[in-house]
PDB file of N, CA, C, O and CB in Angstrom:
ATOM      1  N   UNK A   1       8.674  17.134  -8.221  1.00  0.00           N
ATOM      2  CA  UNK A   1       7.463  16.519  -7.383  1.00  0.00           C
ATOM      3  C   UNK A   1       6.861  17.658  -6.749  1.00  0.00           C
ATOM      4  O   UNK A   1       7.534  18.585  -6.296  1.00  0.00           O
ATOM      5  CB  UNK A   1       7.885  15.399  -6.231  1.00  0.00           C
ATOM      6  N   UNK A   2       5.561  17.607  -6.705  1.00  0.00           N
ATOM      7  CA  UNK A   2       4.706  18.498  -6.103  1.00  0.00           C
ATOM      8  C   UNK A   2       4.063  18.197  -4.772  1.00  0.00           C
ATOM      9  O   UNK A   2       3.293  17.256  -4.580  1.00  0.00           O
ATOM     10  CB  UNK A   2       3.770  18.727  -6.965  1.00  0.00           C
ATOM     11  N   UNK A   3       4.493  19.184  -3.760  1.00  0.00           N
ATOM     12  CA  UNK A   3       3.915  18.710  -2.515  1.00  0.00           C
ATOM     13  C   UNK A   3       2.300  18.935  -2.302  1.00  0.00           C
ATOM     14  O   UNK A   3       1.797  20.032  -2.545  1.00  0.00           O
ATOM     15  CB  UNK A   3       4.681  19.419  -1.402  1.00  0.00           C
ATOM     16  N   UNK A   4       1.595  17.926  -1.876  1.00  0.00           N
ATOM     17  CA  UNK A   4       0.197  18.143  -1.426  1.00  0.00           C
ATOM     18  C   UNK A   4      -0.128  17.706  -0.227  1.00  0.00           C
ATOM     19  O   UNK A   4       0.527  16.760   0.211  1.00  0.00           O
ATOM     20  CB  UNK A   4      -0.688  17.612  -2.216  1.00  0.00           C
ATOM     21  N   UNK A   5      -1.110  18.225   0.518  1.00  0.00           N
ATOM     22  CA  UNK A   5      -1.674  17.878   1.703  1.00  0.00           C
ATOM     23  C   UNK A   5      -2.083  16.542   1.815  1.00  0.00           C
ATOM     24  O   UNK A   5      -2.735  16.153   0.847  1.00  0.00           O
ATOM     25  CB  UNK A   5      -2.672  18.648   1.960  1.00  0.00           C
ATOM     26  N   UNK A   6      -1.887  15.691   2.743  1.00  0.00           N
ATOM     27  CA  UNK A   6      -2.085  14.413   3.071  1.00  0.00           C
ATOM     28  C   UNK A   6      -1.084  13.305   2.281  1.00  0.00           C
ATOM     29  O   UNK A   6      -1.367  12.112   2.387  1.00  0.00           O
ATOM     30  CB  UNK A   6      -3.537  14.185   2.811  1.00  0.00           C
ATOM     31  N   UNK A   7      -0.005  13.685   1.552  1.00  0.00           N
ATOM     32  CA  UNK A   7       0.829  13.048   1.032  1.00  0.00           C
ATOM     33  C   UNK A   7       1.413  12.101   2.173  1.00  0.00           C
ATOM     34  O   UNK A   7       1.571  12.561   3.304  1.00  0.00           O
ATOM     35  CB  UNK A   7       1.698  13.929   0.364  1.00  0.00           C
ATOM     36  N   UNK A   8       1.735  10.765   1.873  1.00  0.00           N
ATOM     37  CA  UNK A   8       2.386   9.980   2.830  1.00  0.00           C
ATOM     38  C   UNK A   8       3.591   9.355   2.327  1.00  0.00           C
ATOM     39  O   UNK A   8       3.493   8.646   1.326  1.00  0.00           O
ATOM     40  CB  UNK A   8       1.526   9.009   3.332  1.00  0.00           C
ATOM     41  N   UNK A   9       4.754   9.526   2.905  1.00  0.00           N
ATOM     42  CA  UNK A   9       5.936   9.195   2.635  1.00  0.00           C
ATOM     43  C   UNK A   9       6.503   8.048   3.719  1.00  0.00           C
ATOM     44  O   UNK A   9       6.302   8.172   4.928  1.00  0.00           O
ATOM     45  CB  UNK A   9       6.691  10.464   2.575  1.00  0.00           C
ATOM     46  N   UNK A  10       7.228   6.928   3.147  1.00  0.00           N
ATOM     47  CA  UNK A  10       7.973   6.170   4.189  1.00  0.00           C
ATOM     48  C   UNK A  10       9.409   6.269   3.949  1.00  0.00           C
ATOM     49  O   UNK A  10       9.980   6.095   2.872  1.00  0.00           O
ATOM     50  CB  UNK A  10       7.574   4.710   4.232  1.00  0.00           C
ATOM     51  N   UNK A  11      10.045   6.637   5.331  1.00  0.00           N
ATOM     52  CA  UNK A  11      11.487   6.666   5.240  1.00  0.00           C
ATOM     53  C   UNK A  11      11.849   5.696   6.447  1.00  0.00           C
ATOM     54  O   UNK A  11      11.450   5.819   7.605  1.00  0.00           O
ATOM     55  CB  UNK A  11      12.142   8.240   5.357  1.00  0.00           C
ATOM     56  N   UNK A  12      12.689   4.703   5.941  1.00  0.00           N
ATOM     57  CA  UNK A  12      13.185   3.927   6.903  1.00  0.00           C
ATOM     58  C   UNK A  12      12.097   2.950   7.676  1.00  0.00           C
ATOM     59  O   UNK A  12      11.498   2.057   7.076  1.00  0.00           O
ATOM     60  CB  UNK A  12      13.858   4.849   7.805  1.00  0.00           C
ATOM     61  N   UNK A  13      11.940   3.191   8.884  1.00  0.00           N
ATOM     62  CA  UNK A  13      10.753   2.704   9.540  1.00  0.00           C
ATOM     63  C   UNK A  13       9.600   3.416  10.063  1.00  0.00           C
ATOM     64  O   UNK A  13       8.720   3.010  10.822  1.00  0.00           O
ATOM     65  CB  UNK A  13      11.123   2.123  10.450  1.00  0.00           C
ATOM     66  N   UNK A  14       9.809   4.856   9.373  1.00  0.00           N
ATOM     67  CA  UNK A  14       8.705   5.970   9.837  1.00  0.00           C
ATOM     68  C   UNK A  14       7.940   6.261   8.744  1.00  0.00           C
ATOM     69  O   UNK A  14       8.390   6.073   7.613  1.00  0.00           O
ATOM     70  CB  UNK A  14       9.280   7.355  10.383  1.00  0.00           C
ATOM     71  N   UNK A  15       6.849   6.692   8.929  1.00  0.00           N
ATOM     72  CA  UNK A  15       5.998   7.418   8.103  1.00  0.00           C
ATOM     73  C   UNK A  15       5.769   8.827   8.235  1.00  0.00           C
ATOM     74  O   UNK A  15       5.535   9.269   9.360  1.00  0.00           O
ATOM     75  CB  UNK A  15       4.904   6.893   8.166  1.00  0.00           C
ATOM     76  N   UNK A  16       5.803   9.585   7.258  1.00  0.00           N
ATOM     77  CA  UNK A  16       5.718  10.962   7.156  1.00  0.00           C
ATOM     78  C   UNK A  16       4.365  11.447   6.301  1.00  0.00           C
ATOM     79  O   UNK A  16       4.152  11.332   5.094  1.00  0.00           O
ATOM     80  CB  UNK A  16       7.060  11.444   6.499  1.00  0.00           C
ATOM     81  N   UNK A  17       3.580  11.991   7.278  1.00  0.00           N
ATOM     82  CA  UNK A  17       2.315  12.683   6.344  1.00  0.00           C
ATOM     83  C   UNK A  17       2.358  14.243   6.594  1.00  0.00           C
ATOM     84  O   UNK A  17       2.646  14.807   7.649  1.00  0.00           O
ATOM     85  CB  UNK A  17       0.624  12.072   6.846  1.00  0.00           C
ATOM     86  N   UNK A  18       2.006  14.815   5.388  1.00  0.00           N
ATOM     87  CA  UNK A  18       1.963  16.288   5.263  1.00  0.00           C
ATOM     88  C   UNK A  18       0.528  16.595   5.756  1.00  0.00           C
ATOM     89  O   UNK A  18      -0.516  16.246   5.206  1.00  0.00           O
ATOM     90  CB  UNK A  18       2.268  16.842   3.701  1.00  0.00           C
ATOM     91  N   UNK A  19       0.685  17.397   7.030  1.00  0.00           N
ATOM     92  CA  UNK A  19      -0.746  17.851   7.699  1.00  0.00           C
ATOM     93  C   UNK A  19      -1.340  18.967   6.974  1.00  0.00           C
ATOM     94  O   UNK A  19      -2.491  19.010   6.538  1.00  0.00           O
ATOM     95  CB  UNK A  19      -0.610  18.341   9.244  1.00  0.00           C
ATOM     96  N   UNK A  20      -0.402  19.907   6.887  1.00  0.00           N
ATOM     97  CA  UNK A  20      -0.966  21.370   6.377  1.00  0.00           C
ATOM     98  C   UNK A  20       0.123  21.974   5.713  1.00  0.00           C
ATOM     99  O   UNK A  20       1.217  22.038   6.273  1.00  0.00           O
ATOM    100  CB  UNK A  20      -1.488  22.415   7.573  1.00  0.00           C
ATOM    101  N   UNK A  21      -0.086  22.491   4.410  1.00  0.00           N
ATOM    102  CA  UNK A  21       0.954  22.870   3.419  1.00  0.00           C
ATOM    103  C   UNK A  21       0.595  24.518   3.217  1.00  0.00           C
ATOM    104  O   UNK A  21      -0.422  24.934   2.662  1.00  0.00           O
ATOM    105  CB  UNK A  21       0.830  21.865   1.887  1.00  0.00           C
ATOM    106  N   UNK A  22       1.519  25.236   3.718  1.00  0.00           N
ATOM    107  CA  UNK A  22       1.535  26.571   3.528  1.00  0.00           C
ATOM    108  C   UNK A  22       2.314  27.167   2.422  1.00  0.00           C
ATOM    109  O   UNK A  22       2.634  26.330   1.578  1.00  0.00           O
ATOM    110  CB  UNK A  22       1.917  27.083   4.619  1.00  0.00           C
ATOM    111  N   UNK A  23       2.715  28.384   2.182  1.00  0.00           N
ATOM    112  CA  UNK A  23       3.654  29.009   1.063  1.00  0.00           C
ATOM    113  C   UNK A  23       4.819  28.671   1.406  1.00  0.00           C
ATOM    114  O   UNK A  23       5.515  28.296   0.462  1.00  0.00           O
ATOM    115  CB  UNK A  23       3.653  30.494   0.852  1.00  0.00           C
ATOM    116  N   UNK A  24       5.436  28.659   2.696  1.00  0.00           N
ATOM    117  CA  UNK A  24       6.661  28.648   2.946  1.00  0.00           C
ATOM    118  C   UNK A  24       6.945  27.741   4.136  1.00  0.00           C
ATOM    119  O   UNK A  24       8.087  27.674   4.589  1.00  0.00           O
ATOM    120  CB  UNK A  24       7.079  29.941   3.092  1.00  0.00           C
ATOM    121  N   UNK A  25       5.971  27.064   4.638  1.00  0.00           N
ATOM    122  CA  UNK A  25       5.984  26.181   5.651  1.00  0.00           C
ATOM    123  C   UNK A  25       5.465  24.765   5.426  1.00  0.00           C
ATOM    124  O   UNK A  25       4.674  24.638   4.492  1.00  0.00           O
ATOM    125  CB  UNK A  25       5.322  26.750   6.625  1.00  0.00           C
ATOM    126  N   UNK A  26       5.773  23.710   6.112  1.00  0.00           N
ATOM    127  CA  UNK A  26       4.959  22.545   6.065  1.00  0.00           C
ATOM    128  C   UNK A  26       4.810  22.111   7.465  1.00  0.00           C
ATOM    129  O   UNK A  26       5.773  22.294   8.210  1.00  0.00           O
ATOM    130  CB  UNK A  26       5.538  21.449   5.176  1.00  0.00           C
ATOM    131  N   UNK A  27       3.621  21.499   7.983  1.00  0.00           N
ATOM    132  CA  UNK A  27       3.361  20.939   9.139  1.00  0.00           C
ATOM    133  C   UNK A  27       3.203  19.429   8.879  1.00  0.00           C
ATOM    134  O   UNK A  27       2.322  19.048   8.108  1.00  0.00           O
ATOM    135  CB  UNK A  27       2.195  21.582   9.760  1.00  0.00           C
ATOM    136  N   UNK A  28       3.947  18.639   9.433  1.00  0.00           N
ATOM    137  CA  UNK A  28       4.013  17.297   9.223  1.00  0.00           C
ATOM    138  C   UNK A  28       3.796  16.303  10.491  1.00  0.00           C
ATOM    139  O   UNK A  28       3.860  16.781  11.623  1.00  0.00           O
ATOM    140  CB  UNK A  28       5.280  17.095   8.625  1.00  0.00           C
ATOM    141  N   UNK A  29       3.568  15.069  10.320  1.00  0.00           N
ATOM    142  CA  UNK A  29       3.330  14.219  11.295  1.00  0.00           C
ATOM    143  C   UNK A  29       4.136  12.921  11.060  1.00  0.00           C
ATOM    144  O   UNK A  29       3.969  12.259  10.036  1.00  0.00           O
ATOM    145  CB  UNK A  29       1.904  14.014  11.397  1.00  0.00           C
ATOM    146  N   UNK A  30       5.012  12.570  12.024  1.00  0.00           N
ATOM    147  CA  UNK A  30       5.780  11.515  11.996  1.00  0.00           C
ATOM    148  C   UNK A  30       5.137  10.257  12.734  1.00  0.00           C
ATOM    149  O   UNK A  30       4.779  10.409  13.902  1.00  0.00           O
ATOM    150  CB  UNK A  30       7.037  11.916  12.539  1.00  0.00           C
ATOM    151  N   UNK A  31       4.989   9.134  12.165  1.00  0.00           N
ATOM    152  CA  UNK A  31       4.140   7.946  12.788  1.00  0.00           C
ATOM    153  C   UNK A  31       5.007   6.709  12.642  1.00  0.00           C
ATOM    154  O   UNK A  31       5.873   6.675  11.768  1.00  0.00           O
ATOM    155  CB  UNK A  31       2.640   7.698  12.008  1.00  0.00           C
ATOM    156  N   UNK A  32       4.787   5.599  13.544  1.00  0.00           N
ATOM    157  CA  UNK A  32       5.197   4.219  13.189  1.00  0.00           C
ATOM    158  C   UNK A  32       4.229   3.604  12.364  1.00  0.00           C
ATOM    159  O   UNK A  32       4.609   2.872  11.450  1.00  0.00           O
ATOM    160  CB  UNK A  32       5.417   3.371  14.360  1.00  0.00           C
ATOM    161  N   UNK A  33       2.865   3.832  12.594  1.00  0.00           N
ATOM    162  CA  UNK A  33       1.713   3.055  11.723  1.00  0.00           C
ATOM    163  C   UNK A  33       0.843   4.120  11.411  1.00  0.00           C
ATOM    164  O   UNK A  33       0.309   4.821  12.271  1.00  0.00           O
ATOM    165  CB  UNK A  33       0.847   1.806  12.506  1.00  0.00           C
ATOM    166  N   UNK A  34       0.675   4.269  10.059  1.00  0.00           N
ATOM    167  CA  UNK A  34      -0.086   5.207   9.496  1.00  0.00           C
ATOM    168  C   UNK A  34      -1.586   4.971   9.820  1.00  0.00           C
ATOM    169  O   UNK A  34      -2.334   5.936   9.978  1.00  0.00           O
ATOM    170  CB  UNK A  34       0.193   5.231   8.078  1.00  0.00           C
ATOM    171  N   UNK A  35      -1.974   3.853   9.907  1.00  0.00           N
ATOM    172  CA  UNK A  35      -3.449   3.521  10.074  1.00  0.00           C
ATOM    173  C   UNK A  35      -3.861   4.117  11.406  1.00  0.00           C
ATOM    174  O   UNK A  35      -4.913   4.755  11.452  1.00  0.00           O
ATOM    175  CB  UNK A  35      -3.748   1.905  10.041  1.00  0.00           C
ATOM    176  N   UNK A  36      -3.045   3.947  12.601  1.00  0.00           N
ATOM    177  CA  UNK A  36      -3.427   4.376  13.783  1.00  0.00           C
ATOM    178  C   UNK A  36      -3.294   6.193  13.759  1.00  0.00           C
ATOM    179  O   UNK A  36      -4.007   6.877  14.493  1.00  0.00           O
ATOM    180  CB  UNK A  36      -2.458   3.551  14.904  1.00  0.00           C
ATOM    181  N   UNK A  37      -2.542   6.641  13.053  1.00  0.00           N
ATOM    182  CA  UNK A  37      -2.478   7.784  13.150  1.00  0.00           C
ATOM    183  C   UNK A  37      -1.762   8.542  14.212  1.00  0.00           C
ATOM    184  O   UNK A  37      -1.699   9.766  14.097  1.00  0.00           O
ATOM    185  CB  UNK A  37      -3.494   8.023  13.080  1.00  0.00           C
ATOM    186  N   UNK A  38      -1.242   7.981  15.183  1.00  0.00           N
ATOM    187  CA  UNK A  38      -0.642   8.436  16.230  1.00  0.00           C
ATOM    188  C   UNK A  38       0.814   8.976  16.092  1.00  0.00           C
ATOM    189  O   UNK A  38       1.650   8.240  15.567  1.00  0.00           O
ATOM    190  CB  UNK A  38      -0.723   7.465  17.099  1.00  0.00           C
ATOM    191  N   UNK A  39       1.098   9.973  16.444  1.00  0.00           N
ATOM    192  CA  UNK A  39       2.486  10.372  16.292  1.00  0.00           C
ATOM    193  C   UNK A  39       2.683  12.041  16.638  1.00  0.00           C
ATOM    194  O   UNK A  39       1.804  12.690  17.205  1.00  0.00           O
ATOM    195  CB  UNK A  39       2.940   9.994  14.714  1.00  0.00           C
ATOM    196  N   UNK A  40       3.856  12.559  16.241  1.00  0.00           N
ATOM    197  CA  UNK A  40       4.014  13.764  16.700  1.00  0.00           C
ATOM    198  C   UNK A  40       4.285  14.858  15.553  1.00  0.00           C
ATOM    199  O   UNK A  40       5.015  14.592  14.599  1.00  0.00           O
ATOM    200  CB  UNK A  40       5.056  13.679  17.670  1.00  0.00           C
ATOM    201  N   UNK A  41       3.723  15.969  15.686  1.00  0.00           N
ATOM    202  CA  UNK A  41       3.341  17.053  14.689  1.00  0.00           C
ATOM    203  C   UNK A  41       4.707  18.072  14.758  1.00  0.00           C
ATOM    204  O   UNK A  41       5.121  18.511  15.831  1.00  0.00           O
ATOM    205  CB  UNK A  41       1.749  17.895  15.175  1.00  0.00           C
ATOM    206  N   UNK A  42       5.231  18.326  13.673  1.00  0.00           N
ATOM    207  CA  UNK A  42       6.213  19.195  13.541  1.00  0.00           C
ATOM    208  C   UNK A  42       6.105  20.210  12.377  1.00  0.00           C
ATOM    209  O   UNK A  42       5.639  19.869  11.289  1.00  0.00           O
ATOM    210  CB  UNK A  42       7.341  18.465  13.460  1.00  0.00           C
ATOM    211  N   UNK A  43       6.576  21.551  12.646  1.00  0.00           N
ATOM    212  CA  UNK A  43       6.625  22.594  11.558  1.00  0.00           C
ATOM    213  C   UNK A  43       7.842  22.992  11.199  1.00  0.00           C
ATOM    214  O   UNK A  43       8.629  23.364  12.070  1.00  0.00           O
ATOM    215  CB  UNK A  43       5.960  23.733  11.862  1.00  0.00           C
ATOM    216  N   UNK A  44       8.199  22.981   9.855  1.00  0.00           N
ATOM    217  CA  UNK A  44       9.416  23.210   9.273  1.00  0.00           C
ATOM    218  C   UNK A  44       9.216  23.996   8.237  1.00  0.00           C
ATOM    219  O   UNK A  44       8.049  24.254   7.944  1.00  0.00           O
ATOM    220  CB  UNK A  44      10.088  22.113   8.918  1.00  0.00           C
ATOM    221  N   UNK A  45      10.327  24.567   7.429  1.00  0.00           N
ATOM    222  CA  UNK A  45      10.043  25.215   6.074  1.00  0.00           C
ATOM    223  C   UNK A  45      10.135  24.176   5.068  1.00  0.00           C
ATOM    224  O   UNK A  45      10.679  23.107   5.345  1.00  0.00           O
ATOM    225  CB  UNK A  45      11.032  26.384   5.711  1.00  0.00           C
ATOM    226  N   UNK A  46       9.595  24.430   3.801  1.00  0.00           N
ATOM    227  CA  UNK A  46       9.417  23.644   2.640  1.00  0.00           C
ATOM    228  C   UNK A  46      11.079  23.001   2.424  1.00  0.00           C
ATOM    229  O   UNK A  46      11.372  21.822   2.220  1.00  0.00           O
ATOM    230  CB  UNK A  46       8.755  24.691   1.270  1.00  0.00           C
ATOM    231  N   UNK A  47      11.917  24.050   2.529  1.00  0.00           N
ATOM    232  CA  UNK A  47      13.244  23.524   2.169  1.00  0.00           C
ATOM    233  C   UNK A  47      13.861  22.472   3.057  1.00  0.00           C
ATOM    234  O   UNK A  47      14.546  21.547   2.620  1.00  0.00           O
ATOM    235  CB  UNK A  47      14.157  24.610   2.109  1.00  0.00           C
ATOM    236  N   UNK A  48      13.522  22.706   4.587  1.00  0.00           N
ATOM    237  CA  UNK A  48      13.921  21.573   5.400  1.00  0.00           C
ATOM    238  C   UNK A  48      13.127  20.365   5.308  1.00  0.00           C
ATOM    239  O   UNK A  48      13.642  19.306   5.668  1.00  0.00           O
ATOM    240  CB  UNK A  48      13.943  21.938   6.715  1.00  0.00           C
ATOM    241  N   UNK A  49      11.741  20.393   4.800  1.00  0.00           N
ATOM    242  CA  UNK A  49      11.048  19.216   4.667  1.00  0.00           C
ATOM    243  C   UNK A  49      11.542  18.691   3.546  1.00  0.00           C
ATOM    244  O   UNK A  49      11.815  17.499   3.687  1.00  0.00           O
ATOM    245  CB  UNK A  49       9.658  19.323   4.647  1.00  0.00           C
ATOM    246  N   UNK A  50      11.763  19.125   2.483  1.00  0.00           N
ATOM    247  CA  UNK A  50      12.234  18.427   1.320  1.00  0.00           C
ATOM    248  C   UNK A  50      13.496  17.768   1.439  1.00  0.00           C
ATOM    249  O   UNK A  50      13.666  16.737   0.787  1.00  0.00           O
ATOM    250  CB  UNK A  50      12.314  19.276   0.264  1.00  0.00           C
ATOM    251  N   UNK A  51      14.648  18.322   2.368  1.00  0.00           N
ATOM    252  CA  UNK A  51      15.650  17.719   2.717  1.00  0.00           C
ATOM    253  C   UNK A  51      15.296  16.446   3.616  1.00  0.00           C
ATOM    254  O   UNK A  51      15.928  15.418   3.376  1.00  0.00           O
ATOM    255  CB  UNK A  51      16.467  18.662   3.296  1.00  0.00           C
ATOM    256  N   UNK A  52      14.468  16.432   4.494  1.00  0.00           N
ATOM    257  CA  UNK A  52      13.941  15.339   5.242  1.00  0.00           C
ATOM    258  C   UNK A  52      13.497  14.207   4.540  1.00  0.00           C
ATOM    259  O   UNK A  52      13.949  13.087   4.776  1.00  0.00           O
ATOM    260  CB  UNK A  52      12.941  15.740   5.982  1.00  0.00           C
ATOM    261  N   UNK A  53      12.632  14.433   3.686  1.00  0.00           N
ATOM    262  CA  UNK A  53      12.036  13.362   2.742  1.00  0.00           C
ATOM    263  C   UNK A  53      12.971  12.793   1.355  1.00  0.00           C
ATOM    264  O   UNK A  53      12.559  11.944   0.564  1.00  0.00           O
ATOM    265  CB  UNK A  53      10.638  14.057   2.175  1.00  0.00           C
ATOM    266  N   UNK A  54      14.133  13.387   1.291  1.00  0.00           N
ATOM    267  CA  UNK A  54      15.133  12.879   0.248  1.00  0.00           C
ATOM    268  C   UNK A  54      15.208  11.435   0.528  1.00  0.00           C
ATOM    269  O   UNK A  54      15.421  11.018   1.667  1.00  0.00           O
ATOM    270  CB  UNK A  54      16.622  13.580   0.323  1.00  0.00           C
ATOM    271  N   UNK A  55      15.042  10.689  -0.454  1.00  0.00           N
ATOM    272  CA  UNK A  55      15.262   9.270  -0.580  1.00  0.00           C
ATOM    273  C   UNK A  55      14.066   8.570   0.159  1.00  0.00           C
ATOM    274  O   UNK A  55      14.177   7.374   0.429  1.00  0.00           O
ATOM    275  CB  UNK A  55      16.696   8.848   0.028  1.00  0.00           C
ATOM    276  N   UNK A  56      13.065   9.174   0.458  1.00  0.00           N
ATOM    277  CA  UNK A  56      11.872   8.572   1.076  1.00  0.00           C
ATOM    278  C   UNK A  56      10.839   8.004  -0.152  1.00  0.00           C
ATOM    279  O   UNK A  56      10.875   8.488  -1.284  1.00  0.00           O
ATOM    280  CB  UNK A  56      11.117   9.763   2.059  1.00  0.00           C
ATOM    281  N   UNK A  57       9.986   6.992   0.205  1.00  0.00           N
ATOM    282  CA  UNK A  57       9.008   6.633  -0.884  1.00  0.00           C
ATOM    283  C   UNK A  57       7.866   7.300  -0.698  1.00  0.00           C
ATOM    284  O   UNK A  57       7.496   7.551   0.449  1.00  0.00           O
ATOM    285  CB  UNK A  57       8.686   5.239  -0.984  1.00  0.00           C
ATOM    286  N   UNK A  58       7.102   7.704  -1.840  1.00  0.00           N
ATOM    287  CA  UNK A  58       5.663   8.471  -1.722  1.00  0.00           C
ATOM    288  C   UNK A  58       4.812   7.210  -1.890  1.00  0.00           C
ATOM    289  O   UNK A  58       4.932   6.455  -2.856  1.00  0.00           O
ATOM    290  CB  UNK A  58       5.294   9.789  -3.001  1.00  0.00           C
ATOM    291  N   UNK A  59       3.956   7.034  -0.899  1.00  0.00           N
ATOM    292  CA  UNK A  59       3.013   5.905  -0.920  1.00  0.00           C
ATOM    293  C   UNK A  59       1.685   6.396  -1.567  1.00  0.00           C
ATOM    294  O   UNK A  59       1.415   7.594  -1.663  1.00  0.00           O
ATOM    295  CB  UNK A  59       2.764   5.337   0.562  1.00  0.00           C
ATOM    296  N   UNK A  60       0.908   5.437  -1.986  1.00  0.00           N
ATOM    297  CA  UNK A  60      -0.537   5.652  -2.529  1.00  0.00           C
ATOM    298  C   UNK A  60      -1.587   5.299  -1.300  1.00  0.00           C
ATOM    299  O   UNK A  60      -2.255   4.265  -1.307  1.00  0.00           O
ATOM    300  CB  UNK A  60      -0.833   4.599  -3.931  1.00  0.00           C
ATOM    301  N   UNK A  61      -1.638   6.094  -0.448  1.00  0.00           N
ATOM    302  CA  UNK A  61      -2.530   5.874   0.803  1.00  0.00           C
ATOM    303  C   UNK A  61      -3.610   7.158   1.041  1.00  0.00           C
ATOM    304  O   UNK A  61      -3.293   8.312   1.329  1.00  0.00           O
ATOM    305  CB  UNK A  61      -1.486   5.719   2.192  1.00  0.00           C
ATOM    306  N   UNK A  62      -4.748   6.715   0.871  1.00  0.00           N
ATOM    307  CA  UNK A  62      -5.854   7.561   1.257  1.00  0.00           C
ATOM    308  C   UNK A  62      -6.284   7.530   2.681  1.00  0.00           C
ATOM    309  O   UNK A  62      -6.786   6.467   3.044  1.00  0.00           O
ATOM    310  CB  UNK A  62      -6.959   7.236   0.476  1.00  0.00           C
ATOM    311  N   UNK A  63      -6.194   8.427   3.508  1.00  0.00           N
ATOM    312  CA  UNK A  63      -6.756   8.394   4.939  1.00  0.00           C
ATOM    313  C   UNK A  63      -8.038   8.379   5.065  1.00  0.00           C
ATOM    314  O   UNK A  63      -8.548   8.352   6.185  1.00  0.00           O
ATOM    315  CB  UNK A  63      -6.394   9.412   5.705  1.00  0.00           C
TER     316      UNK A  63
END
């Protein structure tokens, strides 16, 4: 799987969207409703992000 900016994942009741993708880090936003776009932004390493989205479903969503 290749990470790309603006990808949207659904894990349990939360949605996770990649906001900014760097070489070694990922900035992502967790939300309850992807249409509203309100949520908190987090900055983690790519390795931590991949562990976070393990078992999550990649959605076909265009913001």
